[in-house]
C-alpha positions as a printed Julia matrix, in Angstrom:
247×3 Matrix{Float64}:
 -24.89  -28.61  -25.23
 -22.37  -26.22  -23.44
 -21.6   -22.94  -25.21
 -17.84  -23.95  -25.32
 -18.67  -26.99  -27.32
 -20.81  -25.04  -29.8
 -17.95  -22.75  -30.23
 -15.53  -25.58  -30.82
 -17.97  -27.09  -33.42
 -18.13  -23.82  -35.25
 -14.32  -23.32  -35.16
 -13.81  -26.85  -36.35
 -16.25  -26.46  -39.21
 -14.68  -23.18  -40.25
 -11.11  -24.36  -40.25
 -12.05  -27.63  -41.96
 -14.0   -25.9   -44.72
 -11.27  -23.28  -45.25
  -8.34  -25.62  -45.51
 -10.44  -28.12  -47.37
 -11.12  -25.5   -50.03
  -7.4   -24.89  -50.42
  -7.09  -28.54  -51.48
  -9.51  -27.88  -54.3
  -7.13  -25.11  -55.45
  -4.4   -27.82  -55.75
  -2.27  -26.39  -53.04
  -1.74  -29.62  -51.24
  -2.38  -32.35  -53.85
  -4.53  -33.28  -56.86
  -8.13  -34.48  -56.87
  -9.39  -38.01  -57.67
 -12.68  -37.47  -59.46
 -15.12  -35.73  -57.1
 -13.1   -37.03  -54.13
 -10.66  -34.42  -52.95
  -7.31  -34.98  -51.32
  -8.18  -33.92  -47.75
  -4.68  -34.96  -46.3
  -3.7   -32.12  -43.95
  -7.33  -30.92  -43.64
  -8.6   -34.15  -41.86
  -6.13  -33.49  -39.03
  -8.28  -30.56  -37.95
 -11.54  -32.49  -36.94
  -9.46  -35.38  -35.69
  -7.78  -32.99  -33.23
 -11.18  -31.49  -32.19
 -12.59  -35.03  -31.77
  -9.62  -36.05  -29.56
  -9.79  -32.89  -27.44
 -13.47  -32.17  -27.1
 -15.32  -35.45  -27.97
 -17.11  -37.14  -30.71
 -19.9   -34.67  -31.24
 -17.53  -31.71  -31.71
 -15.48  -33.75  -34.14
 -18.36  -35.27  -36.11
 -20.64  -32.3   -36.26
 -17.82  -29.8   -37.08
 -16.59  -32.07  -39.83
 -20.07  -32.61  -41.22
 -20.79  -28.86  -41.31
 -17.35  -28.08  -42.72
 -17.6   -30.55  -45.56
 -20.94  -29.27  -46.57
 -19.76  -25.68  -46.64
 -16.75  -26.62  -48.7
 -18.83  -28.75  -51.13
 -21.29  -25.87  -51.71
 -18.41  -23.64  -52.64
 -16.64  -26.13  -54.88
 -19.32  -28.2   -56.81
 -22.57  -26.91  -55.37
 -24.3   -30.28  -55.32
 -26.16  -30.35  -52.07
 -27.68  -33.8   -52.59
 -24.26  -35.4   -53.12
 -22.78  -33.6   -50.07
 -25.75  -34.51  -47.81
 -25.9   -38.19  -48.92
 -22.11  -38.94  -49.07
 -19.75  -36.25  -47.78
 -21.69  -35.26  -44.68
 -22.41  -38.66  -43.33
 -18.91  -39.96  -44.23
 -17.22  -37.18  -42.29
 -19.63  -37.26  -39.3
 -19.12  -41.03  -38.99
 -15.37  -40.93  -39.33
 -14.7   -38.21  -36.81
 -17.4   -39.23  -34.38
 -15.87  -42.62  -34.19
 -12.4   -41.22  -33.68
 -13.65  -39.19  -30.82
 -15.74  -41.96  -29.32
 -13.03  -44.6   -29.45
 -10.55  -42.26  -27.84
 -13.07  -41.66  -24.97
 -13.72  -45.37  -24.61
 -10.25  -46.98  -24.64
 -11.35  -49.99  -22.57
 -12.99  -51.4   -25.75
  -9.76  -51.43  -27.66
  -9.41  -55.17  -27.88
 -12.72  -55.6   -29.5
 -12.02  -52.66  -31.81
  -8.63  -54.14  -32.9
 -10.42  -57.35  -33.82
 -13.03  -55.46  -35.8
 -10.44  -53.36  -37.67
  -8.03  -56.2   -38.51
 -10.27  -59.28  -38.98
 -13.05  -57.39  -40.61
 -10.92  -56.18  -43.54
  -9.08  -59.56  -43.81
 -12.31  -61.59  -43.89
 -13.7   -59.28  -46.59
 -10.48  -59.63  -48.51
 -10.64  -63.47  -48.3
 -14.26  -63.43  -49.5
 -13.26  -61.48  -52.63
 -10.25  -63.77  -53.1
 -12.52  -66.82  -53.17
 -14.75  -65.0   -55.58
 -11.68  -64.41  -57.85
 -10.74  -68.1   -57.64
 -14.18  -69.19  -58.7
 -14.15  -66.76  -61.7
 -14.99  -63.16  -60.83
 -12.91  -60.59  -62.8
 -12.8   -57.76  -60.27
 -12.54  -59.71  -57.06
  -8.77  -60.15  -57.16
  -8.33  -56.4   -57.08
 -10.77  -56.02  -54.27
  -9.13  -58.9   -52.36
  -5.67  -57.34  -52.64
  -7.06  -53.94  -51.38
  -8.8   -55.25  -48.37
  -6.02  -57.66  -47.46
  -3.58  -54.76  -47.73
  -5.86  -52.7   -45.57
  -5.78  -55.44  -42.96
  -1.95  -55.71  -43.17
  -1.64  -51.93  -42.79
  -3.79  -52.07  -39.72
  -1.56  -54.76  -38.1
   1.7   -53.01  -39.05
   0.48  -49.54  -37.86
  -1.01  -50.83  -34.53
   2.13  -52.92  -33.87
   4.37  -49.92  -34.34
   2.28  -47.77  -32.08
   2.02  -50.51  -29.51
   5.77  -50.85  -29.42
   7.14  -47.35  -29.86
   4.29  -44.95  -29.18
   2.14  -46.79  -26.58
   0.61  -43.5   -25.39
  -0.86  -42.92  -28.76
  -2.06  -46.48  -29.6
  -5.73  -45.69  -28.92
  -5.55  -42.7   -31.25
  -4.02  -44.79  -33.98
  -6.63  -47.47  -33.52
  -9.42  -44.78  -33.59
  -7.94  -43.21  -36.79
  -7.63  -46.48  -38.63
 -11.19  -47.48  -37.77
 -12.74  -44.11  -38.31
 -10.84  -43.47  -41.52
 -11.62  -46.96  -42.88
 -15.42  -46.69  -42.3
 -15.61  -43.05  -43.39
 -13.64  -43.93  -46.58
 -15.91  -46.88  -47.25
 -18.95  -44.5   -47.02
 -17.32  -42.22  -49.55
 -16.5   -44.96  -51.94
 -19.89  -46.72  -51.77
 -21.71  -43.37  -51.59
 -20.25  -41.8   -54.71
 -20.75  -45.03  -56.63
 -24.29  -45.45  -55.42
 -25.05  -41.68  -56.25
 -23.77  -42.31  -59.79
 -26.39  -45.1   -60.34
 -29.19  -42.49  -60.03
 -27.64  -39.07  -60.69
 -24.99  -37.46  -62.75
 -21.79  -36.76  -60.82
 -20.19  -33.31  -60.9
 -16.99  -32.66  -62.87
 -18.38  -34.47  -65.97
 -17.75  -37.86  -64.46
 -21.09  -39.19  -65.76
 -23.33  -41.71  -64.11
 -23.92  -45.47  -63.63
 -20.2   -46.07  -62.95
 -18.88  -49.54  -62.46
 -18.6   -50.85  -58.87
 -14.8   -51.06  -59.07
 -14.78  -47.22  -58.84
 -16.09  -47.44  -55.3
 -12.92  -49.49  -54.36
 -10.71  -46.92  -56.1
 -12.3   -44.02  -54.19
 -12.06  -46.0   -50.95
  -8.41  -46.69  -51.47
  -7.66  -43.08  -52.58
  -9.49  -41.6   -49.6
  -8.07  -43.93  -46.94
  -4.5   -43.9   -48.2
  -4.19  -40.12  -48.57
  -5.67  -39.36  -45.16
  -4.08  -41.96  -43.02
  -0.44  -40.74  -42.95
  -1.43  -37.26  -41.86
  -3.66  -38.67  -39.13
  -0.82  -40.8   -37.73
   2.1   -38.44  -38.21
   0.69  -34.97  -37.47
  -2.08  -35.53  -34.93
   0.0   -36.97  -32.02
   2.61  -34.2   -32.02
  -0.12  -31.51  -32.31
  -2.17  -33.1   -29.51
   0.96  -33.31  -27.35
   1.45  -29.56  -27.78
  -2.18  -28.89  -27.0
  -1.94  -31.09  -23.73
   1.06  -29.07  -22.64
  -0.47  -25.71  -23.24
  -3.82  -26.77  -21.63
  -2.89  -29.49  -19.1
  -6.47  -29.56  -17.83
  -7.6   -31.15  -21.08
  -5.32  -34.12  -20.7
  -6.19  -34.48  -17.03
  -9.82  -34.63  -17.85
  -9.16  -36.9   -20.73
  -7.31  -39.55  -18.68
  -9.72  -39.28  -15.79
 -12.54  -40.14  -18.2
 -10.61  -43.0   -19.63
 -10.02  -44.77  -16.27
C-alpha cells in the first residue's frame, strides 16, 4: 500500500475517533443504549472513502471506532465483533460502489427490492399471527420507500451525486444491520455495557438498526456532496482521476 494511503487511513481514523468521542459527550445528540449518534462523524470516513477508495474509508473507520470504543466503554470484544466490522463494511462499500458506478442498476435493485421483500415477508408473518412482525414490516418497507425517494431526488436534481447517494444508502443500510443484529447477538452471550443487561429480545435489533440508519443518513446525503465538491475544486487531480477510473 502506498504511503499516502497509509497516511490517509491514519488521518481518517484519528478524525473519526476524535469527533466520535465528542458524540459521547452529548455535543451532537443523545445515545441510544450502546449505539451512539454518529451523525456528523460518519461524514469523515465517507469523504475519505469517496476520495481515496474503499480501503482508506473502511480501515480508517474500523480503527477509529475501535479507538473511540476503548475510550468510552472499554469492551474490546463488543467493538471487534460489532463496531469494527460494521464500520469497515459500511465505508468499504461506499468507496467500492463509487469506484464501480457501472454496477449501479444492480445495486439499486438490491437496495430497494431487498428491503421491500424483507418487509413483505415480515408483513405476511404478522398476518398469520406474529406479534412483532408488523413493526419489522413497517420499518423495512419504510426503508425501501426512503431508498426510492432519495434516489429519485438525486436522479432528478443532483444527477452528479446519484452514485454517492446510492453508495451511502447501501453502505449505511448494511452497516446499520450489522450493528443492530450484532449488538442483539452479543447480548445473547455477554452482558452489554451501560447496564443494558443481556439476552435482549430480537426487536431491539430492529430498534438499533432504525436508530443507526436514520441518524446517519441525513448527514451523508446533505453534508458529503458539498464537502466533496470543495475538495474536488481544491484538488482537481482527485476528481480527474476519479472520473477516469469510472469510465
